[in-house]
mmCIF file as Biopython writes it, N, C-alpha, C and O atoms, coordinates in Angstrom:
data_model
#
loop_
_atom_site.group_PDB
_atom_site.id
_atom_site.type_symbol
_atom_site.label_atom_id
_atom_site.label_alt_id
_atom_site.label_comp_id
_atom_site.label_asym_id
_atom_site.label_entity_id
_atom_site.label_seq_id
_atom_site.pdbx_PDB_ins_code
_atom_site.Cartn_x
_atom_site.Cartn_y
_atom_site.Cartn_z
_atom_site.occupancy
_atom_site.B_iso_or_equiv
_atom_site.auth_seq_id
_atom_site.auth_asym_id
_atom_site.pdbx_PDB_model_num
ATOM 1   N N  . UNK A ? 1  ? -2.502  -15.975 -18.404 1.0 0.0 1  A 1 
ATOM 2   C CA . UNK A ? 1  ? -3.387  -15.349 -17.424 1.0 0.0 1  A 1 
ATOM 3   C C  . UNK A ? 1  ? -2.571  -14.870 -16.225 1.0 0.0 1  A 1 
ATOM 4   O O  . UNK A ? 1  ? -1.799  -15.637 -15.651 1.0 0.0 1  A 1 
ATOM 5   N N  . UNK A ? 2  ? -2.739  -13.625 -15.854 1.0 0.0 2  A 1 
ATOM 6   C CA . UNK A ? 2  ? -2.000  -13.042 -14.739 1.0 0.0 2  A 1 
ATOM 7   C C  . UNK A ? 2  ? -2.603  -13.475 -13.406 1.0 0.0 2  A 1 
ATOM 8   O O  . UNK A ? 2  ? -3.814  -13.660 -13.286 1.0 0.0 2  A 1 
ATOM 9   N N  . UNK A ? 3  ? -1.736  -13.634 -12.410 1.0 0.0 3  A 1 
ATOM 10  C CA . UNK A ? 3  ? -2.215  -13.966 -11.071 1.0 0.0 3  A 1 
ATOM 11  C C  . UNK A ? 3  ? -2.863  -12.743 -10.452 1.0 0.0 3  A 1 
ATOM 12  O O  . UNK A ? 3  ? -2.457  -11.613 -10.725 1.0 0.0 3  A 1 
ATOM 13  N N  . UNK A ? 4  ? -3.881  -12.968 -9.610  1.0 0.0 4  A 1 
ATOM 14  C CA . UNK A ? 4  ? -4.540  -11.878 -8.904  1.0 0.0 4  A 1 
ATOM 15  C C  . UNK A ? 4  ? -3.562  -11.270 -7.901  1.0 0.0 4  A 1 
ATOM 16  O O  . UNK A ? 4  ? -2.776  -11.987 -7.283  1.0 0.0 4  A 1 
ATOM 17  N N  . UNK A ? 5  ? -3.611  -9.978  -7.745  1.0 0.0 5  A 1 
ATOM 18  C CA . UNK A ? 5  ? -2.810  -9.284  -6.743  1.0 0.0 5  A 1 
ATOM 19  C C  . UNK A ? 5  ? -3.593  -9.298  -5.438  1.0 0.0 5  A 1 
ATOM 20  O O  . UNK A ? 5  ? -4.755  -8.891  -5.399  1.0 0.0 5  A 1 
ATOM 21  N N  . UNK A ? 6  ? -2.962  -9.760  -4.383  1.0 0.0 6  A 1 
ATOM 22  C CA . UNK A ? 6  ? -3.628  -9.970  -3.102  1.0 0.0 6  A 1 
ATOM 23  C C  . UNK A ? 6  ? -3.273  -8.849  -2.116  1.0 0.0 6  A 1 
ATOM 24  O O  . UNK A ? 6  ? -2.148  -8.349  -2.094  1.0 0.0 6  A 1 
ATOM 25  N N  . UNK A ? 7  ? -4.249  -8.478  -1.317  1.0 0.0 7  A 1 
ATOM 26  C CA . UNK A ? 7  ? -4.093  -7.437  -0.296  1.0 0.0 7  A 1 
ATOM 27  C C  . UNK A ? 7  ? -2.910  -7.749  0.623   1.0 0.0 7  A 1 
ATOM 28  O O  . UNK A ? 7  ? -2.679  -8.906  0.976   1.0 0.0 7  A 1 
ATOM 29  N N  . UNK A ? 8  ? -2.168  -6.716  1.005   1.0 0.0 8  A 1 
ATOM 30  C CA . UNK A ? 8  ? -1.002  -6.871  1.882   1.0 0.0 8  A 1 
ATOM 31  C C  . UNK A ? 8  ? -1.359  -6.961  3.362   1.0 0.0 8  A 1 
ATOM 32  O O  . UNK A ? 8  ? -0.495  -7.269  4.183   1.0 0.0 8  A 1 
ATOM 33  N N  . UNK A ? 9  ? -2.616  -6.697  3.715   1.0 0.0 9  A 1 
ATOM 34  C CA . UNK A ? 9  ? -3.018  -6.789  5.128   1.0 0.0 9  A 1 
ATOM 35  C C  . UNK A ? 9  ? -2.865  -8.238  5.595   1.0 0.0 9  A 1 
ATOM 36  O O  . UNK A ? 9  ? -3.207  -9.175  4.874   1.0 0.0 9  A 1 
ATOM 37  N N  . UNK A ? 10 ? -2.355  -8.402  6.789   1.0 0.0 10 A 1 
ATOM 38  C CA . UNK A ? 10 ? -2.064  -9.736  7.322   1.0 0.0 10 A 1 
ATOM 39  C C  . UNK A ? 10 ? -3.307  -10.633 7.281   1.0 0.0 10 A 1 
ATOM 40  O O  . UNK A ? 10 ? -4.355  -10.301 7.835   1.0 0.0 10 A 1 
ATOM 41  N N  . UNK A ? 11 ? -3.159  -11.771 6.612   1.0 0.0 11 A 1 
ATOM 42  C CA . UNK A ? 11 ? -4.212  -12.766 6.571   1.0 0.0 11 A 1 
ATOM 43  C C  . UNK A ? 11 ? -5.365  -12.474 5.626   1.0 0.0 11 A 1 
ATOM 44  O O  . UNK A ? 11 ? -6.313  -13.257 5.563   1.0 0.0 11 A 1 
ATOM 45  N N  . UNK A ? 12 ? -5.312  -11.370 4.891   1.0 0.0 12 A 1 
ATOM 46  C CA . UNK A ? 12 ? -6.408  -11.019 3.991   1.0 0.0 12 A 1 
ATOM 47  C C  . UNK A ? 12 ? -6.204  -11.699 2.639   1.0 0.0 12 A 1 
ATOM 48  O O  . UNK A ? 12 ? -5.168  -11.509 2.000   1.0 0.0 12 A 1 
ATOM 49  N N  . UNK A ? 13 ? -7.185  -12.489 2.199   1.0 0.0 13 A 1 
ATOM 50  C CA . UNK A ? 13 ? -7.067  -13.170 0.918   1.0 0.0 13 A 1 
ATOM 51  C C  . UNK A ? 13 ? -7.701  -12.400 -0.249  1.0 0.0 13 A 1 
ATOM 52  O O  . UNK A ? 13 ? -7.720  -12.892 -1.377  1.0 0.0 13 A 1 
ATOM 53  N N  . UNK A ? 14 ? -8.219  -11.195 0.021   1.0 0.0 14 A 1 
ATOM 54  C CA . UNK A ? 14 ? -8.959  -10.441 -0.993  1.0 0.0 14 A 1 
ATOM 55  C C  . UNK A ? 14 ? -8.056  -9.886  -2.084  1.0 0.0 14 A 1 
ATOM 56  O O  . UNK A ? 14 ? -6.874  -9.623  -1.867  1.0 0.0 14 A 1 
ATOM 57  N N  . UNK A ? 15 ? -8.635  -9.717  -3.242  1.0 0.0 15 A 1 
ATOM 58  C CA . UNK A ? 15 ? -7.915  -9.119  -4.357  1.0 0.0 15 A 1 
ATOM 59  C C  . UNK A ? 15 ? -7.694  -7.635  -4.094  1.0 0.0 15 A 1 
ATOM 60  O O  . UNK A ? 15 ? -8.593  -6.946  -3.612  1.0 0.0 15 A 1 
ATOM 61  N N  . UNK A ? 16 ? -6.511  -7.147  -4.409  1.0 0.0 16 A 1 
ATOM 62  C CA . UNK A ? 16 ? -6.156  -5.740  -4.185  1.0 0.0 16 A 1 
ATOM 63  C C  . UNK A ? 16 ? -6.856  -4.829  -5.193  1.0 0.0 16 A 1 
ATOM 64  O O  . UNK A ? 16 ? -6.975  -5.161  -6.373  1.0 0.0 16 A 1 
ATOM 65  N N  . UNK A ? 17 ? -7.309  -3.697  -4.715  1.0 0.0 17 A 1 
ATOM 66  C CA . UNK A ? 17 ? -7.928  -2.664  -5.544  1.0 0.0 17 A 1 
ATOM 67  C C  . UNK A ? 17 ? -7.105  -1.378  -5.541  1.0 0.0 17 A 1 
ATOM 68  O O  . UNK A ? 17 ? -7.306  -0.506  -6.385  1.0 0.0 17 A 1 
ATOM 69  N N  . UNK A ? 18 ? -6.167  -1.262  -4.579  1.0 0.0 18 A 1 
ATOM 70  C CA . UNK A ? 18 ? -5.413  -0.028  -4.382  1.0 0.0 18 A 1 
ATOM 71  C C  . UNK A ? 18 ? -3.925  -0.322  -4.220  1.0 0.0 18 A 1 
ATOM 72  O O  . UNK A ? 18 ? -3.533  -1.383  -3.735  1.0 0.0 18 A 1 
ATOM 73  N N  . UNK A ? 19 ? -3.108  0.641   -4.636  1.0 0.0 19 A 1 
ATOM 74  C CA . UNK A ? 19 ? -1.670  0.631   -4.370  1.0 0.0 19 A 1 
ATOM 75  C C  . UNK A ? 19 ? -1.417  1.752   -3.360  1.0 0.0 19 A 1 
ATOM 76  O O  . UNK A ? 19 ? -1.590  2.930   -3.673  1.0 0.0 19 A 1 
ATOM 77  N N  . UNK A ? 20 ? -1.011  1.378   -2.165  1.0 0.0 20 A 1 
ATOM 78  C CA . UNK A ? 20 ? -0.703  2.354   -1.127  1.0 0.0 20 A 1 
ATOM 79  C C  . UNK A ? 20 ? 0.805   2.593   -1.201  1.0 0.0 20 A 1 
ATOM 80  O O  . UNK A ? 20 ? 1.602   1.728   -0.840  1.0 0.0 20 A 1 
ATOM 81  N N  . UNK A ? 21 ? 1.177   3.774   -1.673  1.0 0.0 21 A 1 
ATOM 82  C CA . UNK A ? 21 ? 2.593   4.084   -1.908  1.0 0.0 21 A 1 
ATOM 83  C C  . UNK A ? 21 ? 3.183   4.814   -0.704  1.0 0.0 21 A 1 
ATOM 84  O O  . UNK A ? 21 ? 2.573   5.717   -0.132  1.0 0.0 21 A 1 
ATOM 85  N N  . UNK A ? 22 ? 4.385   4.391   -0.346  1.0 0.0 22 A 1 
ATOM 86  C CA . UNK A ? 22 ? 5.024   4.967   0.826   1.0 0.0 22 A 1 
ATOM 87  C C  . UNK A ? 22 ? 6.525   5.022   0.660   1.0 0.0 22 A 1 
ATOM 88  O O  . UNK A ? 22 ? 7.094   4.483   -0.289  1.0 0.0 22 A 1 
ATOM 89  N N  . UNK A ? 23 ? 7.155   5.697   1.625   1.0 0.0 23 A 1 
ATOM 90  C CA . UNK A ? 23 ? 8.600   5.903   1.602   1.0 0.0 23 A 1 
ATOM 91  C C  . UNK A ? 23 ? 9.062   6.165   3.029   1.0 0.0 23 A 1 
ATOM 92  O O  . UNK A ? 23 ? 8.490   7.005   3.723   1.0 0.0 23 A 1 
ATOM 93  N N  . UNK A ? 24 ? 10.086  5.453   3.465   1.0 0.0 24 A 1 
ATOM 94  C CA . UNK A ? 24 ? 10.703  5.721   4.763   1.0 0.0 24 A 1 
ATOM 95  C C  . UNK A ? 24 ? 11.906  6.628   4.494   1.0 0.0 24 A 1 
ATOM 96  O O  . UNK A ? 24 ? 12.919  6.163   3.971   1.0 0.0 24 A 1 
ATOM 97  N N  . UNK A ? 25 ? 11.810  7.910   4.842   1.0 0.0 25 A 1 
ATOM 98  C CA . UNK A ? 25 ? 12.888  8.846   4.501   1.0 0.0 25 A 1 
ATOM 99  C C  . UNK A ? 25 ? 14.233  8.532   5.160   1.0 0.0 25 A 1 
ATOM 100 O O  . UNK A ? 25 ? 15.268  9.027   4.713   1.0 0.0 25 A 1 
ATOM 101 N N  . UNK A ? 26 ? 14.230  7.722   6.211   1.0 0.0 26 A 1 
ATOM 102 C CA . UNK A ? 26 ? 15.502  7.341   6.838   1.0 0.0 26 A 1 
ATOM 103 C C  . UNK A ? 26 ? 16.215  6.260   6.035   1.0 0.0 26 A 1 
ATOM 104 O O  . UNK A ? 26 ? 17.424  6.078   6.181   1.0 0.0 26 A 1 
ATOM 105 N N  . UNK A ? 27 ? 15.478  5.539   5.188   1.0 0.0 27 A 1 
ATOM 106 C CA . UNK A ? 27 ? 16.052  4.428   4.429   1.0 0.0 27 A 1 
ATOM 107 C C  . UNK A ? 27 ? 16.074  4.633   2.925   1.0 0.0 27 A 1 
ATOM 108 O O  . UNK A ? 27 ? 16.938  4.092   2.235   1.0 0.0 27 A 1 
ATOM 109 N N  . UNK A ? 28 ? 15.118  5.422   2.407   1.0 0.0 28 A 1 
ATOM 110 C CA . UNK A ? 28 ? 14.935  5.522   0.959   1.0 0.0 28 A 1 
ATOM 111 C C  . UNK A ? 28 ? 15.184  6.934   0.445   1.0 0.0 28 A 1 
ATOM 112 O O  . UNK A ? 28 ? 14.989  7.913   1.165   1.0 0.0 28 A 1 
ATOM 113 N N  . UNK A ? 29 ? 15.613  7.025   -0.799  1.0 0.0 29 A 1 
ATOM 114 C CA . UNK A ? 29 ? 15.743  8.337   -1.434  1.0 0.0 29 A 1 
ATOM 115 C C  . UNK A ? 29 ? 14.346  8.935   -1.594  1.0 0.0 29 A 1 
ATOM 116 O O  . UNK A ? 29 ? 13.365  8.193   -1.657  1.0 0.0 29 A 1 
ATOM 117 N N  . UNK A ? 30 ? 14.240  10.268  -1.660  1.0 0.0 30 A 1 
ATOM 118 C CA . UNK A ? 30 ? 12.917  10.907  -1.710  1.0 0.0 30 A 1 
ATOM 119 C C  . UNK A ? 30 ? 12.030  10.458  -2.868  1.0 0.0 30 A 1 
ATOM 120 O O  . UNK A ? 30 ? 10.806  10.480  -2.738  1.0 0.0 30 A 1 
ATOM 121 N N  . UNK A ? 31 ? 12.607  10.055  -3.983  1.0 0.0 31 A 1 
ATOM 122 C CA . UNK A ? 31 ? 11.794  9.662   -5.136  1.0 0.0 31 A 1 
ATOM 123 C C  . UNK A ? 31 ? 11.386  8.183   -5.129  1.0 0.0 31 A 1 
ATOM 124 O O  . UNK A ? 31 ? 10.570  7.772   -5.954  1.0 0.0 31 A 1 
ATOM 125 N N  . UNK A ? 32 ? 11.930  7.392   -4.225  1.0 0.0 32 A 1 
ATOM 126 C CA . UNK A ? 32 ? 11.603  5.963   -4.169  1.0 0.0 32 A 1 
ATOM 127 C C  . UNK A ? 32 ? 10.218  5.760   -3.574  1.0 0.0 32 A 1 
ATOM 128 O O  . UNK A ? 32 ? 9.835   6.442   -2.623  1.0 0.0 32 A 1 
ATOM 129 N N  . UNK A ? 33 ? 9.469   4.818   -4.140  1.0 0.0 33 A 1 
ATOM 130 C CA . UNK A ? 33 ? 8.148   4.473   -3.631  1.0 0.0 33 A 1 
ATOM 131 C C  . UNK A ? 33 ? 8.060   2.973   -3.416  1.0 0.0 33 A 1 
ATOM 132 O O  . UNK A ? 33 ? 8.284   2.186   -4.336  1.0 0.0 33 A 1 
ATOM 133 N N  . UNK A ? 34 ? 7.736   2.591   -2.203  1.0 0.0 34 A 1 
ATOM 134 C CA . UNK A ? 34 ? 7.424   1.211   -1.872  1.0 0.0 34 A 1 
ATOM 135 C C  . UNK A ? 34 ? 5.907   1.091   -2.026  1.0 0.0 34 A 1 
ATOM 136 O O  . UNK A ? 34 ? 5.196   2.089   -1.914  1.0 0.0 34 A 1 
ATOM 137 N N  . UNK A ? 35 ? 5.409   -0.108  -2.279  1.0 0.0 35 A 1 
ATOM 138 C CA . UNK A ? 35 ? 3.975   -0.290  -2.510  1.0 0.0 35 A 1 
ATOM 139 C C  . UNK A ? 35 ? 3.442   -1.426  -1.653  1.0 0.0 35 A 1 
ATOM 140 O O  . UNK A ? 35 ? 3.984   -2.531  -1.639  1.0 0.0 35 A 1 
ATOM 141 N N  . UNK A ? 36 ? 2.366   -1.120  -0.938  1.0 0.0 36 A 1 
ATOM 142 C CA . UNK A ? 36 ? 1.557   -2.154  -0.303  1.0 0.0 36 A 1 
ATOM 143 C C  . UNK A ? 36 ? 0.274   -2.220  -1.102  1.0 0.0 36 A 1 
ATOM 144 O O  . UNK A ? 36 ? -0.272  -1.189  -1.495  1.0 0.0 36 A 1 
ATOM 145 N N  . UNK A ? 37 ? -0.206  -3.412  -1.341  1.0 0.0 37 A 1 
ATOM 146 C CA . UNK A ? 37 ? -1.468  -3.594  -2.033  1.0 0.0 37 A 1 
ATOM 147 C C  . UNK A ? 37 ? -2.588  -3.671  -1.004  1.0 0.0 37 A 1 
ATOM 148 O O  . UNK A ? 37 ? -2.400  -4.216  0.084   1.0 0.0 37 A 1 
ATOM 149 N N  . UNK A ? 38 ? -3.757  -3.124  -1.349  1.0 0.0 38 A 1 
ATOM 150 C CA . UNK A ? 38 ? -4.865  -3.096  -0.397  1.0 0.0 38 A 1 
ATOM 151 C C  . UNK A ? 38 ? -6.196  -3.377  -1.089  1.0 0.0 38 A 1 
ATOM 152 O O  . UNK A ? 38 ? -6.446  -2.919  -2.204  1.0 0.0 38 A 1 
ATOM 153 N N  . UNK A ? 39 ? -7.041  -4.138  -0.400  1.0 0.0 39 A 1 
ATOM 154 C CA . UNK A ? 39 ? -8.417  -4.309  -0.842  1.0 0.0 39 A 1 
ATOM 155 C C  . UNK A ? 39 ? -9.201  -3.086  -0.353  1.0 0.0 39 A 1 
ATOM 156 O O  . UNK A ? 39 ? -8.662  -2.265  0.390   1.0 0.0 39 A 1 
ATOM 157 N N  . UNK A ? 40 ? -10.455 -2.960  -0.761  1.0 0.0 40 A 1 
ATOM 158 C CA . UNK A ? 40 ? -11.257 -1.814  -0.330  1.0 0.0 40 A 1 
ATOM 159 C C  . UNK A ? 40 ? -11.367 -1.742  1.194   1.0 0.0 40 A 1 
ATOM 160 O O  . UNK A ? 40 ? -11.345 -0.655  1.771   1.0 0.0 40 A 1 
ATOM 161 N N  . UNK A ? 41 ? -11.486 -2.898  1.838   1.0 0.0 41 A 1 
ATOM 162 C CA . UNK A ? 41 ? -11.663 -2.942  3.293   1.0 0.0 41 A 1 
ATOM 163 C C  . UNK A ? 41 ? -10.428 -2.463  4.059   1.0 0.0 41 A 1 
ATOM 164 O O  . UNK A ? 41 ? -10.569 -1.840  5.112   1.0 0.0 41 A 1 
ATOM 165 N N  . UNK A ? 42 ? -9.235  -2.736  3.561   1.0 0.0 42 A 1 
ATOM 166 C CA . UNK A ? 42 ? -8.009  -2.438  4.309   1.0 0.0 42 A 1 
ATOM 167 C C  . UNK A ? 42 ? -7.238  -1.199  3.842   1.0 0.0 42 A 1 
ATOM 168 O O  . UNK A ? 42 ? -6.239  -0.840  4.467   1.0 0.0 42 A 1 
ATOM 169 N N  . UNK A ? 43 ? -7.662  -0.548  2.785   1.0 0.0 43 A 1 
ATOM 170 C CA . UNK A ? 43 ? -6.914  0.613   2.280   1.0 0.0 43 A 1 
ATOM 171 C C  . UNK A ? 43 ? -6.772  1.691   3.348   1.0 0.0 43 A 1 
ATOM 172 O O  . UNK A ? 43 ? -5.677  2.215   3.551   1.0 0.0 43 A 1 
ATOM 173 N N  . UNK A ? 44 ? -7.847  2.027   4.022   1.0 0.0 44 A 1 
ATOM 174 C CA . UNK A ? 44 ? -7.797  3.092   5.028   1.0 0.0 44 A 1 
ATOM 175 C C  . UNK A ? 44 ? -6.889  2.710   6.197   1.0 0.0 44 A 1 
ATOM 176 O O  . UNK A ? 44 ? -6.137  3.550   6.690   1.0 0.0 44 A 1 
ATOM 177 N N  . UNK A ? 45 ? -6.948  1.471   6.639   1.0 0.0 45 A 1 
ATOM 178 C CA . UNK A ? 45 ? -6.117  1.009   7.760   1.0 0.0 45 A 1 
ATOM 179 C C  . UNK A ? 45 ? -4.634  1.066   7.414   1.0 0.0 45 A 1 
ATOM 180 O O  . UNK A ? 45 ? -3.825  1.556   8.203   1.0 0.0 45 A 1 
ATOM 181 N N  . UNK A ? 46 ? -4.278  0.562   6.230   1.0 0.0 46 A 1 
ATOM 182 C CA . UNK A ? 46 ? -2.869  0.589   5.820   1.0 0.0 46 A 1 
ATOM 183 C C  . UNK A ? 46 ? -2.375  2.019   5.621   1.0 0.0 46 A 1 
ATOM 184 O O  . UNK A ? 46 ? -1.252  2.354   5.997   1.0 0.0 46 A 1 
ATOM 185 N N  . UNK A ? 47 ? -3.216  2.854   5.030   1.0 0.0 47 A 1 
ATOM 186 C CA . UNK A ? 47 ? -2.851  4.266   4.824   1.0 0.0 47 A 1 
ATOM 187 C C  . UNK A ? 47 ? -2.661  4.972   6.172   1.0 0.0 47 A 1 
ATOM 188 O O  . UNK A ? 47 ? -1.716  5.743   6.339   1.0 0.0 47 A 1 
ATOM 189 N N  . UNK A ? 48 ? -3.550  4.712   7.127   1.0 0.0 48 A 1 
ATOM 190 C CA . UNK A ? 48 ? -3.442  5.336   8.447   1.0 0.0 48 A 1 
ATOM 191 C C  . UNK A ? 48 ? -2.174  4.884   9.179   1.0 0.0 48 A 1 
ATOM 192 O O  . UNK A ? 48 ? -1.507  5.698   9.818   1.0 0.0 48 A 1 
ATOM 193 N N  . UNK A ? 49 ? -1.841  3.597   9.090   1.0 0.0 49 A 1 
ATOM 194 C CA . UNK A ? 49 ? -0.628  3.063   9.711   1.0 0.0 49 A 1 
ATOM 195 C C  . UNK A ? 49 ? 0.604   3.777   9.181   1.0 0.0 49 A 1 
ATOM 196 O O  . UNK A ? 49 ? 1.458   4.214   9.952   1.0 0.0 49 A 1 
ATOM 197 N N  . UNK A ? 50 ? 0.693   3.893   7.852   1.0 0.0 50 A 1 
ATOM 198 C CA . UNK A ? 50 ? 1.836   4.569   7.236   1.0 0.0 50 A 1 
ATOM 199 C C  . UNK A ? 50 ? 1.809   6.068   7.508   1.0 0.0 50 A 1 
ATOM 200 O O  . UNK A ? 50 ? 2.852   6.676   7.750   1.0 0.0 50 A 1 
ATOM 201 N N  . UNK A ? 51 ? 0.626   6.661   7.471   1.0 0.0 51 A 1 
ATOM 202 C CA . UNK A ? 51 ? 0.491   8.099   7.712   1.0 0.0 51 A 1 
ATOM 203 C C  . UNK A ? 51 ? 0.926   8.501   9.114   1.0 0.0 51 A 1 
ATOM 204 O O  . UNK A ? 51 ? 1.530   9.558   9.294   1.0 0.0 51 A 1 
ATOM 205 N N  . UNK A ? 52 ? 0.628   7.671   10.105  1.0 0.0 52 A 1 
ATOM 206 C CA . UNK A ? 52 ? 1.010   7.961   11.490  1.0 0.0 52 A 1 
ATOM 207 C C  . UNK A ? 52 ? 2.527   8.030   11.653  1.0 0.0 52 A 1 
ATOM 208 O O  . UNK A ? 52 ? 3.027   8.674   12.575  1.0 0.0 52 A 1 
ATOM 209 N N  . UNK A ? 53 ? 3.251   7.371   10.764  1.0 0.0 53 A 1 
ATOM 210 C CA . UNK A ? 53 ? 4.715   7.360   10.801  1.0 0.0 53 A 1 
ATOM 211 C C  . UNK A ? 53 ? 5.333   8.349   9.820   1.0 0.0 53 A 1 
ATOM 212 O O  . UNK A ? 53 ? 6.554   8.482   9.743   1.0 0.0 53 A 1 
ATOM 213 N N  . UNK A ? 54 ? 4.470   9.047   9.066   1.0 0.0 54 A 1 
ATOM 214 C CA . UNK A ? 54 ? 4.963   10.003  8.084   1.0 0.0 54 A 1 
ATOM 215 C C  . UNK A ? 54 ? 5.486   9.343   6.815   1.0 0.0 54 A 1 
ATOM 216 O O  . UNK A ? 54 ? 6.245   9.961   6.068   1.0 0.0 54 A 1 
ATOM 217 N N  . UNK A ? 55 ? 5.091   8.091   6.559   1.0 0.0 55 A 1 
ATOM 218 C CA . UNK A ? 55 ? 5.596   7.347   5.418   1.0 0.0 55 A 1 
ATOM 219 C C  . UNK A ? 55 ? 4.670   7.392   4.206   1.0 0.0 55 A 1 
ATOM 220 O O  . UNK A ? 55 ? 5.138   7.268   3.074   1.0 0.0 55 A 1 
ATOM 221 N N  . UNK A ? 56 ? 3.361   7.566   4.420   1.0 0.0 56 A 1 
ATOM 222 C CA . UNK A ? 56 ? 2.392   7.508   3.321   1.0 0.0 56 A 1 
ATOM 223 C C  . UNK A ? 56 ? 2.624   8.641   2.333   1.0 0.0 56 A 1 
ATOM 224 O O  . UNK A ? 56 ? 2.843   9.786   2.730   1.0 0.0 56 A 1 
ATOM 225 N N  . UNK A ? 57 ? 2.576   8.316   1.039   1.0 0.0 57 A 1 
ATOM 226 C CA . UNK A ? 57 ? 2.749   9.319   -0.028  1.0 0.0 57 A 1 
ATOM 227 C C  . UNK A ? 57 ? 1.474   9.499   -0.833  1.0 0.0 57 A 1 
ATOM 228 O O  . UNK A ? 57 ? 1.023   10.629  -1.019  1.0 0.0 57 A 1 
ATOM 229 N N  . UNK A ? 58 ? 0.879   8.403   -1.318  1.0 0.0 58 A 1 
ATOM 230 C CA . UNK A ? 58 ? -0.357  8.498   -2.080  1.0 0.0 58 A 1 
ATOM 231 C C  . UNK A ? 58 ? -0.950  7.108   -2.253  1.0 0.0 58 A 1 
ATOM 232 O O  . UNK A ? 58 ? -0.267  6.099   -2.077  1.0 0.0 58 A 1 
ATOM 233 N N  . UNK A ? 59 ? -2.231  7.073   -2.600  1.0 0.0 59 A 1 
ATOM 234 C CA . UNK A ? 59 ? -2.909  5.828   -2.922  1.0 0.0 59 A 1 
ATOM 235 C C  . UNK A ? 59 ? -3.486  5.962   -4.329  1.0 0.0 59 A 1 
ATOM 236 O O  . UNK A ? 59 ? -4.144  6.951   -4.652  1.0 0.0 59 A 1 
ATOM 237 N N  . UNK A ? 60 ? -3.231  4.962   -5.149  1.0 0.0 60 A 1 
ATOM 238 C CA . UNK A ? 60 ? -3.737  4.957   -6.518  1.0 0.0 60 A 1 
ATOM 239 C C  . UNK A ? 60 ? -4.385  3.604   -6.800  1.0 0.0 60 A 1 
ATOM 240 O O  . UNK A ? 60 ? -4.062  2.616   -6.141  1.0 0.0 60 A 1 
ATOM 241 N N  . UNK A ? 61 ? -5.303  3.548   -7.781  1.0 0.0 61 A 1 
ATOM 242 C CA . UNK A ? 61 ? -5.941  2.269   -8.105  1.0 0.0 61 A 1 
ATOM 243 C C  . UNK A ? 61 ? -4.946  1.276   -8.709  1.0 0.0 61 A 1 
ATOM 244 O O  . UNK A ? 61 ? -3.974  1.667   -9.356  1.0 0.0 61 A 1 
ATOM 245 N N  . UNK A ? 62 ? -5.206  -0.004  -8.487  1.0 0.0 62 A 1 
ATOM 246 C CA . UNK A ? 62 ? -4.454  -1.058  -9.157  1.0 0.0 62 A 1 
ATOM 247 C C  . UNK A ? 62 ? -4.908  -1.045  -10.616 1.0 0.0 62 A 1 
ATOM 248 O O  . UNK A ? 62 ? -6.106  -1.007  -10.897 1.0 0.0 62 A 1 
ATOM 249 N N  . UNK A ? 63 ? -3.973  -1.076  -11.520 1.0 0.0 63 A 1 
ATOM 250 C CA . UNK A ? 63 ? -4.328  -1.067  -12.944 1.0 0.0 63 A 1 
ATOM 251 C C  . UNK A ? 63 ? -4.178  -2.442  -13.543 1.0 0.0 63 A 1 
ATOM 252 O O  . UNK A ? 63 ? -4.433  -2.628  -14.733 1.0 0.0 63 A 1 
#
């Protein structure tokens, strides 16, 4: 049995529903994707945080 994937938002115990993919162009090659996991409640907040810094690339469902 696989362990549940938990939201990356600080202190959130909820199961992740989304993969928020990002890249810091100062540190990573253009094709590299880092992933934060997000529950439905925190997906928009995490995406906005990364987007404000120009790091957000895309959000896809957890499979």
